[in-house]
N, C-alpha and C positions, 0 to 999 in steps of 0.2 A: 803343510799335509796336504795330500791328494787321493789318500787308497787307506784301507785298514789296514796295510803294511804298514803303513807308516805311522798308524794307532799303536800297533804292534811295537814296532824299534822303540816307540820314546818311550812307552808305560815300561819294559827290560829292560830298557837303560838306566829309567829312575826304580826300576823295582832291585835294581842290584845294589843301590845303597842298603846302609843299613839303617833296618827300621823302618823303610820308606814304603809305602802303596802309592799308588797312583792310576785312576782312572781319566783316560785322553778320551774326546770327544771330538769328534770327526768334521762335525755338522758345525757345533760352536767355535770349534779349533782352542778350545780350552781345557788345561790338565786339574784337576783337585789331586792336590799333594797331601797324604798324610806323612808327614815325617818327626824325628824327633827333634829336641831341645839342638841336638850337637850336630844335625844338618842343617845348615845355615839355608836359607832362599837364593844366595849366592852360589853355591855349590848347587842345588837345583837346577840351575838358569844353566851353570856350566855343562850340566851334565846331558841338559835338552841341545845344547852347543854343540856337545862332542858327536851328538845323533844324526848331527848333519841341519838342524830344523831354530830356527831364534825361537825366546823366548823373555819374558818380562811378566813380573808381580802384577794380577790384573788389580785397577786401581778403581772403585766405584767412584761417582760424583763425591766430595771433600763433602763430608761432614761429622760434627764433633762426633766423636765416640764412636766413627766408621771404623771397623771391624779392618783386620786383615784378611785380604780377599788369597783363594792361592793359583798358582801360576799361569800366565795364556801359553801356550806353547803353540807355535806356527804361524802364529800374527808377528808382522811388521812392531815397530816400534811404539810410533803413534798413531795418532787419529788422521795426519797428513800423509803420513807412509802408506795409510788406507789408502785415501782419493785418487793418489799416483798411481797408486798400484794397479788401481782398477781402469783408471786411464790408460795408463801402460798396456794393459792387455786387449779393451776394446781398440786402442789402436793394432796391435799384435796381429786380431782378428779379423780387422778392415783390412791391414793389406794383404794377409795370408789369401781370405777372399777375394782380394781383385786378382790375385794374381793366381793363386790354384783353379778359377772357376775355369776359365779358358781353357787349361790341360785337361780337368774332367771332361768337360764338352769335346773337343778333339779326340781323345781319345776313347768317349762312348760310342761317337757319332760318325761313325767310317766315312760317310757320306761327305764328309767337309773336311777328311782329310787331305791336304793340300800339299804342293809338292814340298818336301823338308818343313811338314809339318811336325816332326819330331822334335828337329832341334830346336823352334820356336818354345815346343813344352820343356826340355830340356833347361833352356835359360828359360823360363818362367819359376822351373820346380827345383830350379838350384836353391833361388836364396828362402821359399818356403822350407827346404831341407831343413838349410843352414839355421837363418834367423828365425822364420817361423816356429820354427821344431825347437830352437834356443833352448828354450826351462825346460823341456821333458830330458833335454842332451845333459842339459848343468844338475837337475837331479838328479839322473842317472849316475853321473862320473861323481857325485857328492855320495851315493850311496855307496858305489862302487869304492869310496875311500874307505867305508864305516863297517864295510862286508856287509851290503845288506842291498836285495833289493827290489824295486817296488813297483805300482804300475809304471811310474816313466821310464822303467830302464825297459819295460814292455814293449811302452810306446817308440823309446828312443831305440831299440833295434832294431823294430819294425818297420822306422823309418830310413834309417841309415842301411838294411840291408832291402829295402826294395829302391831306394835311389842309387846304392852300390852297383847292383846287377844291373838295372835300369844305363847306367853308365858305362858298364861291361859292356853291354847288349849293344847302344849307342857306337862305343870307338873299335873293339872288338869283335862282335858279333852281329855284324853284318845289317842291325838293324837301324843306320845311319843314310843305307843307300837313297840317292833318292828318289821319290816315288813310292817308298816303299808305302802301303794299308797296313793296318793291323784292329781285325774285329774284336769286337766288345764282349767278354763273355761272363757272369759273374763265375763261372765255373773255372778253373784254371786249363788249361789247354797251349799245349806246343806239337810239334812235331813237324812241324814244314819247312824244318834247317834252319829258320832264321830267329836268332833269340826274339824270344817279348818284350816289350817296355812294360815296364808296372810303375810310371810314372805316376798313373795317376793314386796307385796305395800310396808311393812317395807322401803325394799334397794330401790325398784324403783324408789318411790318418789325422796326421794334425790339425788339419781344419775341422771335421769332425769333431775332434776332441777340445780343441778350443771354445767352438759353441757350445758344447754339451756341460763345459765346464762354467762358463759364464752362465748358461740360462740355469746350471744348478746352483753358481752362486745369488744367482738372484731369486731363482725359489726360498731356497734357507734363508736369504733374509726375509723375506716373509712369512716363513716360521718363527723368529723370531722378532715380531713388528708388538709383541706382550710387556716384553722388555723394554721397550722403547717407549712406549705409550705411557707405561708406569714410571719415564724417568723424566718425561714429556710433565707429567701432573708435580712435578716437584716447584714449588716456586722458588727463585731468582733473590727476590727481596719482600722483603715487608714491612708496612707503617706501622710502627711502634706508638703506644702510648707514652710521652713523661713522665715520670716519676712529677708529685706533689702541683705542680700547677696544671693539669690535666690538657698541658698544650697535645694537638696531636696533629701530627704531618707530617713527623722524622722518619724519613727510610732508611733501613740498613739492612746489609745481606742477611738473607736470613740461615748464614751458617753460623751469626753473631747472637742470635735468639737463645736465650737461656730457660728454663723452666723455668715457673713463675711470673716472667714478660708477661705484660699485657698489649696485644696489637689489635688492629681493624683488619675487617672484611668489609672490603665495599664491592657491592654488587659489579659481579659480572669478574672478579677476581676467584681465584682460588686459597682456600684456606690454609695457612702456611705448616701448620704441625698439630699435633694431635693436641687437645684442649678442650676448656669447659667456658662455656659461654657464660658470660659476664654480665654481659648488656645486652637490648636489641632483639630483633625476632627476624627468621628469613626461613626461606626454603633451599636447602643443600640438595646438588645432582650428585649423588653418589654410582652412577653407573657403571664406572670406569672403574672405581675400588671396588665396589662390591658386587655389581650386578642390579644390585635396585633401580627398577625402571623408573619409581614414579621418585619426584621430589620427597625429603623428608623434612617437615618441618620442627625444627629447632627452636630455644628462646633456653630465657636465665637459668641454668641449672644443669642444661643438655651437655653431652658431652659431644665431639666433633672431631671431624677426623680429616688429619693433612693432605691435602689434593682434591679434597671435595669442592663442589663449583658452588659457588654463593651468586640465587637463581634469585634472592628475592632484595633485603634490606641492606641495611649497615648492621654490621657485627663490632661485636668487642670480647677479646675470646683472649681467656691466662691460659700459656702453653703450659700442657703438662709434663708432655715430653719434646725430647729433640731429635734429630740426628738418627743415630743407627736405630735407637728406642723406640720410634713412631712404627704405628700399623703399613705407613707405606713401606718406609726400607724393611720389614719382616716379611710381606708381600714380597717386593722385589726379591731379597733373600731366598723365600721357597720356592719362586720359577726358575731362580740362576741352579739354584741348587736341583732341581729334577728334571732339567736340562743336560745338568753335566752328567748325571747318573746313567747306569748299564742296566739291561734288563738281562734276567740271565741266560736266554735263550740271544741274546746280542754278543756277550761274552765268550761263548762259543763260537759266533761267526769271526769275531775276533783273534780268536784262536788257530780257527779254519785259515783265514786269510793271511796269519803268517806265515805258513809255511806253502800257502799258497805262492805263491810269486814264486819262490826257489822253484818248486815241484812243476809250474808252467814251463820254466827257460830248462828242467831236463825235460819235458815231456816233446818239446820244441827239438832242441839235440838230435834227440830221438826219432824222431820224426824223419828229420832231415837224414840222418844215420841209416835210417830202414828204407826209405825210398832212393836212393842212390847206393844201397849195399843191392835192392830187390833191383835196380837197373833201371831205374825211372829217366827221364829227363831231367838235368842238372836243373832246369830251371821251372819246371814241375815239383820238383824237391824242396824248392828255396823259398818257391811260394806257397809250399805248403805249410813250413815250419813259421813263414811271416806271418801268415794266419793264424797257426794258432799263439802267440805272442798277439798280435795282435786283439786277438778277439777273447785272453783272457783276462778283464778286465775284472781285481775285483772292487769296482769303486760301490758297486751297489749293493754289496755285501759292509761294508762301510758308514752307509748314508740309511741302512734299510732301520735301523730303530731311532737314530737322532734325531731325524727328519720326524717320524711319527710321534717323537714324544717334543721336541719342538711348536708343532703344531697342536697338541694333542694342551698339554703345560698353557701354553700360550691360549688357548682357548675356555682353560677351563679358568684359568685366572679372568676372563673376562664373563666368566658365568658366576665368579665368585668361589670356587674350588679351588683351592692351591692343596697339592699336591708335593710332600716333601721332596719324593723322588721316583724312582723307575722302580724297586721293588716294594714301594710302597702301593704302586699303580698294580702291579703284579698281585698282590695281596688282598687289594680290592676287590682285583675283581673274583679271587678264589673265595669270597666269603660265604657264609648260609645261615649265620647267626647276628641279629643286630641287638645289641644291651643300650637300652634309650634312659638315661636320666631324665629327671622330669623337670624341674626347675630350672630354671633355664634353658631348657631345651624344645622339652614337648611344650612348654608351657613360657609363659614371654619373661617371664622373674620376675615382675614387678606387681607388686598387689594393686588391687580399685576394687571399687566397689561394683559389687555385679547386680544387686538388686537394693532397693530400698520400699520399704511397707511400713504404710504410719496406720495408727488404727483408728477402726472404723471412728468418725463421729468426733477426732482429737483435731491435732494441730495439722497444719499442709505437712505435705514429705517433704518436701524442700526448705522450709521453714527449720523442723524438726533437723536436717540435715547441716541447716546454716550453725543451730545453734550449739551443737557435736562437735562441727569446726573450729569452733568459735575455742573449745573446751581444750580437745583436741592440739591445740594451738603450745601448751606448756610441754609437749611429750615429744618424744623423739622415736618414739616404737614406730616401725613399717606399721601398724593398722591404722598409725592418727596421720602417718606421713599421706595414705589413699585416704582417707575419708576428707584428708587438708585440698587434695589436688582435687576428688569429685566436686565438691562445694565451688571449688574456684572455677572449674570448669561448666558446672549448671548456673552460676551464677557472680558470672564475672562485671556486671556491674556493681556489686554490694560489698564493697570491702568488712572484712572483719574486725569487728574492734577485740584489744586486748582483755584474754582473762582475765578474772580477781579472782579468791581465793583458793587458786588452784593447788592441787593435791594428786597423786598418783599411789596406787594400793596396789605393787608387784602380784602379775598372777591376776588379778580382779579389774581395774580396770583404772579411770580416774573419772574427776569432779571438778566444780568448777565455776563461778558466777558469770551467765554473758546475758546482756540485755538485760538486766535484775531479775533472770530467771536461777534457782538452782538447777544446775544437768547435772547427772550420771552419765557417762557412756562406760557400759560393762559390760563382761561375757550374762550372757542370762542363766540364772538359777534354777528354779521351780517354774515348769510354765504352766502349771494350773492355774496362778495368780494376773495370767496374763488376757488383757481384753486382744479380741481377735480383731482382724487374720494374725495376731503378733504368733501363737505357737505353730501354728501354719508356715508362717517365717520362717521361723527358725529349726524347722524341721528339714523344709526344703533345704536350706543353706547349708545345712551340715550334711545331709546325702549328696551332696555337689560336692564336700569335701571342702565347702565353702568356711569362711571360722562368722559366727553369726555375733552382732553386735547389739548389745538392746539401748538406747536411746531412753532417758530417765528425765523428765521438766518435771522442777516443784512436787517430787514425788509420784508422778504419774507418768507408766512404761507407755512412749508415744511411738514410737516406733521401732523397727530392726533392721541394719544394715547389714546384708551380705556380703566380705571383704574373702579375694580370694584373690589366686595368680591367675588368671584365664589362659583358656588354653588357646595356642599359637590357630589362626585361622586355618591353617592349611596343613594340619596336623593329621586329622583323618585320613585324608586324600594319601599323605608321603605313605605311611605309616600302609596302606593301601597298596601301593603302586612296588613298598619292601617285600609285600610279600606274593605280591605279579610276578615279582623277579626272582621268586622262589629263595626269599630270605626268610628267615622265626625270626617276629618282633618277640623283646624283651623287656619288663621295664621294668625298673633296677630306683628305688628311691630311699632315701631319707627320711621322708613324710609320712602322716600314720598312716593304719589300712584303709580306713573312712577314704580319704584324699586319692588314695592310690589307688584304687580298685573304681573311683565313680573316672578319674582320666581315664584309667583301662578302658572301664564302660563307653567313653565315647570312643576311645580308636579303636574295639573291637580287640583289644587286645589281652589273650586269656593269660599269659605267665606272667606273673605280679612277684615280684619281692617288696616289700615295705618295712621300713624302719628301715632301713641297709646302714650302717657306716662305711667310711670308706675301707675297713677291713672287709666289710662282708660284702661289700662291690667286689674288692678284689678275689674274694675268697671263688664268689660264682666264675665269675670269670674264669681262676681255676679247674673249677670243676667241669663247665662247659669244656673247657678243652681237651679235659683227660675223658668225657663222653665222646670226644673226637670231632667236637663241634667247630669251624674254622671260625673264629669269634672275630668283631667290630664294636666298640665301647663309643655309644654317641653321649659329651658331656661338657662341661663347662666352669664347673666352679675346683674353688681348690682338693674338695672330699673328691672328685673325679681322678683325677692326676693320678695318683696308684693304678686303679683298672685300665685307664688309659693307656696307660704305661706296659703294661703286663697281658695286654689283648692280642692277640695277631694284626690287629689294625686299631690304630685310635684316630677317633675324629673329635676335631674341638667345635664348637661355637663360635664365633671368630670375633663375638662380641662378649665371650666370659675372661675369665682370668687368662694370666700370664703362665702360669704352672701350668693349666689344662691345655692352654697352643701348644706349651713346650713341650709334653708327655705324648703328644697327638701325632699324627705321619698325615693327618687330612685337616687342613681347617678350611671351616664353612664362612666365609667373610659375610655371604648376603644371610640377613637373618631370615630367610626361607627352607623349611624342612624337607620340601619340594628339592632340595639340593644334594638332599641323601641317595636319594635311587638316582638322580642326576650323575650325580658323582660313580655311583657305579655303573651305570649302563655306560660314560665316556671311557672308562677304565675299561671294559669291554669291549667299547669299539676299537681302543685305541691296541689292543693286545692282539684285536682281529688284523686291524692296518699291520702289527709289525709280524707277525707272521703271513701274511699277503705277502708282503717286500721281500720276507726271506725265501719264500718259497719259490718266488720270481728269480730272485738273485744266484741259488742254487740253480732252477732248473736252469737258467737261461745255461749258466756253464755248460751244463750237465749236456746238454744240445749240442750247442754250437761247438765243444771244443772236439768232439768226436768228427763235426763234421769237416774242419778244419782241418786232424791231422789226415783224413782220409783221401784230401784235396779238392772236399767239394764247395769251400766257401773261399774265395779269396780276400787277401785283404782291405779294400777299401768296405765292400757293405760289412766286413768282419768288423770295421770301426763304425760305420753308423752302427750296425747293431749292438758295439757296445756302449755307443753312448744312449742308444735309444734303451739299453737296459737303467742305466742309472735316472733319465729323467722321467721313465716310469714307476718309477721307487718313490722318486721324490714330489710328483705327481701323484699316487696315492695317497703320500700322506698328506700331501697340501689335502686334500678331501677334509681330512679334520676338521680344519678352520670354518669349514660352513656349517657342521656338524648341529643341530637341536636338539635341546632336550626335550624331546615330544615324551608324553607320556602311552599310557597303553593304549589309546588311543590314534597315536601316533601325528599329536597336535603338538603343534610350538608350544610352550608352556615360557612366557617372560615370566622374571623375577617381579614381584610388589614390595613396595616401596614400606617400611615402617618404622618407627623411632625406633634407632638402637639406644641401648644403656649402657652407661659409662662400663668401663672395663676394671676389672678388681671387686665389682657387684657379683656376692656369690649367692649358689643355689645352699 
């Protein structure tokens, strides 16, 4: 496929099949096809071939459970053919350049035109017009057989007309006379009685178009670097632990790995698949997966992501997901889908391009007839008609959106922002209200001890914490896990003895014997009997929205622990940036009023909906939409899925549940709330780039077509301008690859790494 007219032809052919809807992307050469079971993939491929193109089903790297992907249109049948085709195009371009450059120089510099120079130019131009332009001629004939006209039709006709007129001039028009010279002008000119030569147009058109397409192909390959980088992250083989005797060292292909298998990750290796650390500790580099710039420390019980680079020690990992179920596979699918789709404005451009080429042919014939009917010199009339054919290139229209989407989605993936498709990108740019979940979104989603207060003159605070942790070993409550984790962090060299006489009272707390002491860890009741400063500690914890836990040793209250879900350190700045972007933040959480308002107070959010069930969150979204708001919902749990799906735009935290990610339009892989305003800025920048591309593409044709029609633009500069238009569009899109998520102050902000929590942990 070479232009938007090709895209339109394939889409129309596929769309004529019953129940089939197709979207074709010029930049990637891929077609996304929705079809009923009655229409097979073979039928789809046959239909594309009937339109004059090749096609095959897109097959990603083999992996267990890999899903079928849509057909790929306009591509050769295998990777080797891709390489051979690229080498053949490069060879054709080099030979064409070697033959065309002398013709261009002699035609443009009258002082160098020696005796019979025109015949040398004819000999050099003939292979270019026939062999160098052969791909254009072949595709034009193929389109003619299918009753369609494309960019190749315009180029082929332009080359044939220029060369044929020059041959006539040489053999019959007097231009072959020895000693003839011809001045070069950007404007068509004639009238001295000798037919002019246009060999420079016959060689310049294919040379400029071939060079332009090669540069376009290289630029478009650059925009797809994100997908290739993701593919390179996947491990090819893995070292597994043999069950039973603990033998290590057996390596197997990664596609033979199954959920539940244990495998080793040595320093410098990539994690083979998503899993949980069983043994060992290390720092993982997630920069290419989630955009986390700092290594993330992991140890036993922590979740790890396939593709992460092990920067430290030896890890033993239990595989939790393999093949298409891994986070890396989901990221790859999201990026592919986003790069294949189209925006509304691009669909309009494609519709225009579908009728553009036939319209240009009509204009060219009309121009020829008009000038001949007006009594103009035949060669001037033909020159104007050829210039119309050459200058009217719809390539820029076809490249305006897909190249920008390729660059933007690739850059977004590098920054940990995954957009499901171009429609989501359009909606992301237009949102004005953001509904934020609390647990796992604004907060880390992990309970931890935020404060530890001991009574005056009593046990040391860390001693009270240790006794509480011993007793809490018998409980599976999140509060118990938080207390145990804090004790392990504060007292790493003091292992906890087993608890004796353990008992738990639901809704109240636990008790048991630790180090010979009778210890109770409970919710505080009446505060009047507590020694100082414990009452103040309880009040402070509850005001902050945290849970106060009273530690009583041998009947004496000794300490108060404040346990809560901590606010993400970048929360305030992210919400502030949303406000500066003109967005209205709303907090909706299932947590109690005190906790919700405490979090809202830290973030300066004035609109709070506490105690909200999943149904309440969905109803809130409906109400906001009825009020005219364009609503985005940010969440991570199953309880957010309904609201995510109902919103104008759903944004899921990458550490959230599969239900939330599946319902969302945007997934934030990196655990950084700054990714939300960054996503909005990227969407606005991308849509602005697309609009600029389309303005240039349409404007170029609006200006150059009339100039060519009235005889003010000859074929060779028309060909150069046509190629330049496509390159300018691609170059403008490539600027998105260097986009940086600057904050309100315009500075670059790189995401900060922090430990991720396992998938499936809900708010």
